[in-house]
Chimera marker file (.cmm) of the C-alpha trace (Angstrom):
<marker_set name="trace">
<marker id="1" x="-23.343" y="-38.024" z="-16.554" r="1" g="1" b="0" radius="0.5"/>
<marker id="2" x="-23.294" y="-34.232" z="-16.718" r="1" g="1" b="0" radius="0.5"/>
<marker id="3" x="-20.589" y="-34.271" z="-19.393" r="1" g="1" b="0" radius="0.5"/>
<marker id="4" x="-22.437" y="-36.837" z="-21.489" r="1" g="1" b="0" radius="0.5"/>
<marker id="5" x="-25.720" y="-34.909" z="-21.246" r="1" g="1" b="0" radius="0.5"/>
<marker id="6" x="-24.009" y="-31.573" z="-21.842" r="1" g="1" b="0" radius="0.5"/>
<marker id="7" x="-25.345" y="-29.998" z="-18.644" r="1" g="1" b="0" radius="0.5"/>
<marker id="8" x="-23.935" y="-28.981" z="-15.290" r="1" g="1" b="0" radius="0.5"/>
<marker id="9" x="-23.495" y="-31.446" z="-12.414" r="1" g="1" b="0" radius="0.5"/>
<marker id="10" x="-26.056" y="-29.388" z="-10.497" r="1" g="1" b="0" radius="0.5"/>
<marker id="11" x="-28.643" y="-30.050" z="-13.194" r="1" g="1" b="0" radius="0.5"/>
<marker id="12" x="-28.027" y="-33.799" z="-12.946" r="1" g="1" b="0" radius="0.5"/>
<marker id="13" x="-28.304" y="-33.622" z="-9.154" r="1" g="1" b="0" radius="0.5"/>
<marker id="14" x="-31.563" y="-31.699" z="-9.467" r="1" g="1" b="0" radius="0.5"/>
<marker id="15" x="-33.007" y="-34.380" z="-11.737" r="1" g="1" b="0" radius="0.5"/>
<marker id="16" x="-31.860" y="-37.160" z="-9.389" r="1" g="1" b="0" radius="0.5"/>
<marker id="17" x="-33.478" y="-35.421" z="-6.426" r="1" g="1" b="0" radius="0.5"/>
<marker id="18" x="-36.704" y="-34.547" z="-8.241" r="1" g="1" b="0" radius="0.5"/>
<marker id="19" x="-36.186" y="-30.786" z="-8.412" r="1" g="1" b="0" radius="0.5"/>
<marker id="20" x="-37.261" y="-30.334" z="-12.021" r="1" g="1" b="0" radius="0.5"/>
<marker id="21" x="-39.870" y="-27.541" z="-11.873" r="1" g="1" b="0" radius="0.5"/>
<marker id="22" x="-37.511" y="-24.840" z="-13.192" r="1" g="1" b="0" radius="0.5"/>
<marker id="23" x="-36.053" y="-27.075" z="-15.909" r="1" g="1" b="0" radius="0.5"/>
<marker id="24" x="-37.060" y="-27.326" z="-19.559" r="1" g="1" b="0" radius="0.5"/>
<marker id="25" x="-38.614" y="-30.581" z="-20.731" r="1" g="1" b="0" radius="0.5"/>
<marker id="26" x="-35.793" y="-31.051" z="-23.246" r="1" g="1" b="0" radius="0.5"/>
<marker id="27" x="-33.101" y="-30.802" z="-20.569" r="1" g="1" b="0" radius="0.5"/>
<marker id="28" x="-35.015" y="-33.130" z="-18.276" r="1" g="1" b="0" radius="0.5"/>
<marker id="29" x="-35.412" y="-35.699" z="-21.058" r="1" g="1" b="0" radius="0.5"/>
<marker id="30" x="-31.743" y="-35.440" z="-22.027" r="1" g="1" b="0" radius="0.5"/>
<marker id="31" x="-30.542" y="-35.989" z="-18.456" r="1" g="1" b="0" radius="0.5"/>
<marker id="32" x="-33.106" y="-38.720" z="-17.764" r="1" g="1" b="0" radius="0.5"/>
<marker id="33" x="-31.990" y="-40.583" z="-20.902" r="1" g="1" b="0" radius="0.5"/>
<marker id="34" x="-28.356" y="-40.513" z="-19.737" r="1" g="1" b="0" radius="0.5"/>
<marker id="35" x="-29.404" y="-41.714" z="-16.271" r="1" g="1" b="0" radius="0.5"/>
<marker id="36" x="-31.443" y="-44.551" z="-17.782" r="1" g="1" b="0" radius="0.5"/>
<marker id="37" x="-28.647" y="-45.582" z="-20.161" r="1" g="1" b="0" radius="0.5"/>
<marker id="38" x="-26.099" y="-45.731" z="-17.336" r="1" g="1" b="0" radius="0.5"/>
<marker id="39" x="-28.457" y="-47.851" z="-15.163" r="1" g="1" b="0" radius="0.5"/>
<marker id="40" x="-27.874" y="-45.454" z="-12.259" r="1" g="1" b="0" radius="0.5"/>
<marker id="41" x="-29.148" y="-46.586" z="-8.859" r="1" g="1" b="0" radius="0.5"/>
<marker id="42" x="-29.049" y="-44.250" z="-5.887" r="1" g="1" b="0" radius="0.5"/>
<marker id="43" x="-26.971" y="-45.425" z="-2.920" r="1" g="1" b="0" radius="0.5"/>
<marker id="44" x="-29.311" y="-44.788" z="0.000" r="1" g="1" b="0" radius="0.5"/>
<marker id="45" x="-26.617" y="-45.433" z="2.581" r="1" g="1" b="0" radius="0.5"/>
<marker id="46" x="-24.419" y="-42.743" z="1.089" r="1" g="1" b="0" radius="0.5"/>
<marker id="47" x="-27.327" y="-40.302" z="0.886" r="1" g="1" b="0" radius="0.5"/>
<marker id="48" x="-28.218" y="-40.824" z="4.537" r="1" g="1" b="0" radius="0.5"/>
<marker id="49" x="-24.635" y="-40.325" z="5.676" r="1" g="1" b="0" radius="0.5"/>
<marker id="50" x="-24.105" y="-37.276" z="3.460" r="1" g="1" b="0" radius="0.5"/>
<marker id="51" x="-27.320" y="-35.505" z="4.416" r="1" g="1" b="0" radius="0.5"/>
<marker id="52" x="-28.515" y="-36.432" z="7.852" r="1" g="1" b="0" radius="0.5"/>
<marker id="53" x="-26.153" y="-38.932" z="9.410" r="1" g="1" b="0" radius="0.5"/>
<marker id="54" x="-27.227" y="-42.409" z="10.324" r="1" g="1" b="0" radius="0.5"/>
<marker id="55" x="-26.724" y="-42.239" z="14.104" r="1" g="1" b="0" radius="0.5"/>
<marker id="56" x="-25.439" y="-45.807" z="13.913" r="1" g="1" b="0" radius="0.5"/>
<marker id="57" x="-22.519" y="-46.815" z="16.079" r="1" g="1" b="0" radius="0.5"/>
<marker id="58" x="-20.525" y="-49.873" z="15.068" r="1" g="1" b="0" radius="0.5"/>
<marker id="59" x="-18.942" y="-52.101" z="17.680" r="1" g="1" b="0" radius="0.5"/>
<marker id="60" x="-16.235" y="-54.543" z="16.700" r="1" g="1" b="0" radius="0.5"/>
<marker id="61" x="-15.374" y="-57.174" z="19.255" r="1" g="1" b="0" radius="0.5"/>
<marker id="62" x="-12.893" y="-59.990" z="19.034" r="1" g="1" b="0" radius="0.5"/>
<marker id="63" x="-13.473" y="-62.979" z="21.257" r="1" g="1" b="0" radius="0.5"/>
<marker id="64" x="-13.185" y="-66.727" z="21.164" r="1" g="1" b="0" radius="0.5"/>
<marker id="65" x="-16.604" y="-68.375" z="21.105" r="1" g="1" b="0" radius="0.5"/>
<marker id="66" x="-15.189" y="-71.521" z="22.633" r="1" g="1" b="0" radius="0.5"/>
<marker id="67" x="-13.877" y="-69.710" z="25.705" r="1" g="1" b="0" radius="0.5"/>
<marker id="68" x="-16.079" y="-69.549" z="28.795" r="1" g="1" b="0" radius="0.5"/>
<marker id="69" x="-15.430" y="-65.865" z="29.372" r="1" g="1" b="0" radius="0.5"/>
<marker id="70" x="-16.120" y="-63.529" z="26.505" r="1" g="1" b="0" radius="0.5"/>
<marker id="71" x="-16.601" y="-59.793" z="26.246" r="1" g="1" b="0" radius="0.5"/>
<marker id="72" x="-20.405" y="-59.966" z="26.156" r="1" g="1" b="0" radius="0.5"/>
<marker id="73" x="-20.550" y="-62.047" z="29.351" r="1" g="1" b="0" radius="0.5"/>
<marker id="74" x="-18.337" y="-59.544" z="31.164" r="1" g="1" b="0" radius="0.5"/>
<marker id="75" x="-20.568" y="-57.122" z="33.118" r="1" g="1" b="0" radius="0.5"/>
<marker id="76" x="-18.417" y="-54.109" z="32.289" r="1" g="1" b="0" radius="0.5"/>
<marker id="77" x="-18.299" y="-54.562" z="28.499" r="1" g="1" b="0" radius="0.5"/>
<marker id="78" x="-21.860" y="-55.853" z="28.319" r="1" g="1" b="0" radius="0.5"/>
<marker id="79" x="-23.124" y="-52.684" z="30.013" r="1" g="1" b="0" radius="0.5"/>
<marker id="80" x="-21.119" y="-50.444" z="27.706" r="1" g="1" b="0" radius="0.5"/>
<marker id="81" x="-22.385" y="-52.196" z="24.579" r="1" g="1" b="0" radius="0.5"/>
<link id1="1" id2="2" r="1" g="1" b="0" radius="0.2"/>
<link id1="2" id2="3" r="1" g="1" b="0" radius="0.2"/>
<link id1="3" id2="4" r="1" g="1" b="0" radius="0.2"/>
<link id1="4" id2="5" r="1" g="1" b="0" radius="0.2"/>
<link id1="5" id2="6" r="1" g="1" b="0" radius="0.2"/>
<link id1="6" id2="7" r="1" g="1" b="0" radius="0.2"/>
<link id1="7" id2="8" r="1" g="1" b="0" radius="0.2"/>
<link id1="8" id2="9" r="1" g="1" b="0" radius="0.2"/>
<link id1="9" id2="10" r="1" g="1" b="0" radius="0.2"/>
<link id1="10" id2="11" r="1" g="1" b="0" radius="0.2"/>
<link id1="11" id2="12" r="1" g="1" b="0" radius="0.2"/>
<link id1="12" id2="13" r="1" g="1" b="0" radius="0.2"/>
<link id1="13" id2="14" r="1" g="1" b="0" radius="0.2"/>
<link id1="14" id2="15" r="1" g="1" b="0" radius="0.2"/>
<link id1="15" id2="16" r="1" g="1" b="0" radius="0.2"/>
<link id1="16" id2="17" r="1" g="1" b="0" radius="0.2"/>
<link id1="17" id2="18" r="1" g="1" b="0" radius="0.2"/>
<link id1="18" id2="19" r="1" g="1" b="0" radius="0.2"/>
<link id1="19" id2="20" r="1" g="1" b="0" radius="0.2"/>
<link id1="20" id2="21" r="1" g="1" b="0" radius="0.2"/>
<link id1="21" id2="22" r="1" g="1" b="0" radius="0.2"/>
<link id1="22" id2="23" r="1" g="1" b="0" radius="0.2"/>
<link id1="23" id2="24" r="1" g="1" b="0" radius="0.2"/>
<link id1="24" id2="25" r="1" g="1" b="0" radius="0.2"/>
<link id1="25" id2="26" r="1" g="1" b="0" radius="0.2"/>
<link id1="26" id2="27" r="1" g="1" b="0" radius="0.2"/>
<link id1="27" id2="28" r="1" g="1" b="0" radius="0.2"/>
<link id1="28" id2="29" r="1" g="1" b="0" radius="0.2"/>
<link id1="29" id2="30" r="1" g="1" b="0" radius="0.2"/>
<link id1="30" id2="31" r="1" g="1" b="0" radius="0.2"/>
<link id1="31" id2="32" r="1" g="1" b="0" radius="0.2"/>
<link id1="32" id2="33" r="1" g="1" b="0" radius="0.2"/>
<link id1="33" id2="34" r="1" g="1" b="0" radius="0.2"/>
<link id1="34" id2="35" r="1" g="1" b="0" radius="0.2"/>
<link id1="35" id2="36" r="1" g="1" b="0" radius="0.2"/>
<link id1="36" id2="37" r="1" g="1" b="0" radius="0.2"/>
<link id1="37" id2="38" r="1" g="1" b="0" radius="0.2"/>
<link id1="38" id2="39" r="1" g="1" b="0" radius="0.2"/>
<link id1="39" id2="40" r="1" g="1" b="0" radius="0.2"/>
<link id1="40" id2="41" r="1" g="1" b="0" radius="0.2"/>
<link id1="41" id2="42" r="1" g="1" b="0" radius="0.2"/>
<link id1="42" id2="43" r="1" g="1" b="0" radius="0.2"/>
<link id1="43" id2="44" r="1" g="1" b="0" radius="0.2"/>
<link id1="44" id2="45" r="1" g="1" b="0" radius="0.2"/>
<link id1="45" id2="46" r="1" g="1" b="0" radius="0.2"/>
<link id1="46" id2="47" r="1" g="1" b="0" radius="0.2"/>
<link id1="47" id2="48" r="1" g="1" b="0" radius="0.2"/>
<link id1="48" id2="49" r="1" g="1" b="0" radius="0.2"/>
<link id1="49" id2="50" r="1" g="1" b="0" radius="0.2"/>
<link id1="50" id2="51" r="1" g="1" b="0" radius="0.2"/>
<link id1="51" id2="52" r="1" g="1" b="0" radius="0.2"/>
<link id1="52" id2="53" r="1" g="1" b="0" radius="0.2"/>
<link id1="53" id2="54" r="1" g="1" b="0" radius="0.2"/>
<link id1="54" id2="55" r="1" g="1" b="0" radius="0.2"/>
<link id1="55" id2="56" r="1" g="1" b="0" radius="0.2"/>
<link id1="56" id2="57" r="1" g="1" b="0" radius="0.2"/>
<link id1="57" id2="58" r="1" g="1" b="0" radius="0.2"/>
<link id1="58" id2="59" r="1" g="1" b="0" radius="0.2"/>
<link id1="59" id2="60" r="1" g="1" b="0" radius="0.2"/>
<link id1="60" id2="61" r="1" g="1" b="0" radius="0.2"/>
<link id1="61" id2="62" r="1" g="1" b="0" radius="0.2"/>
<link id1="62" id2="63" r="1" g="1" b="0" radius="0.2"/>
<link id1="63" id2="64" r="1" g="1" b="0" radius="0.2"/>
<link id1="64" id2="65" r="1" g="1" b="0" radius="0.2"/>
<link id1="65" id2="66" r="1" g="1" b="0" radius="0.2"/>
<link id1="66" id2="67" r="1" g="1" b="0" radius="0.2"/>
<link id1="67" id2="68" r="1" g="1" b="0" radius="0.2"/>
<link id1="68" id2="69" r="1" g="1" b="0" radius="0.2"/>
<link id1="69" id2="70" r="1" g="1" b="0" radius="0.2"/>
<link id1="70" id2="71" r="1" g="1" b="0" radius="0.2"/>
<link id1="71" id2="72" r="1" g="1" b="0" radius="0.2"/>
<link id1="72" id2="73" r="1" g="1" b="0" radius="0.2"/>
<link id1="73" id2="74" r="1" g="1" b="0" radius="0.2"/>
<link id1="74" id2="75" r="1" g="1" b="0" radius="0.2"/>
<link id1="75" id2="76" r="1" g="1" b="0" radius="0.2"/>
<link id1="76" id2="77" r="1" g="1" b="0" radius="0.2"/>
<link id1="77" id2="78" r="1" g="1" b="0" radius="0.2"/>
<link id1="78" id2="79" r="1" g="1" b="0" radius="0.2"/>
<link id1="79" id2="80" r="1" g="1" b="0" radius="0.2"/>
<link id1="80" id2="81" r="1" g="1" b="0" radius="0.2"/>
</marker_set>
């Protein structure tokens, strides 16, 4: 987007993050037009991970639902999860 608008990547990032006070109206309009034309949508998951971290822990468990004993019924694994 920066190349298309003829500005620096920092300028595009500033527009995306709402830091436009020190920017001319012409530059803001130029960058905003490129953003609108590209149908850009911010990826909130990526922003959270890049800036603050999500503090989410994923647990992947493999068990047979038909079996009587599974990992969640086991007191040891159930407590850990």
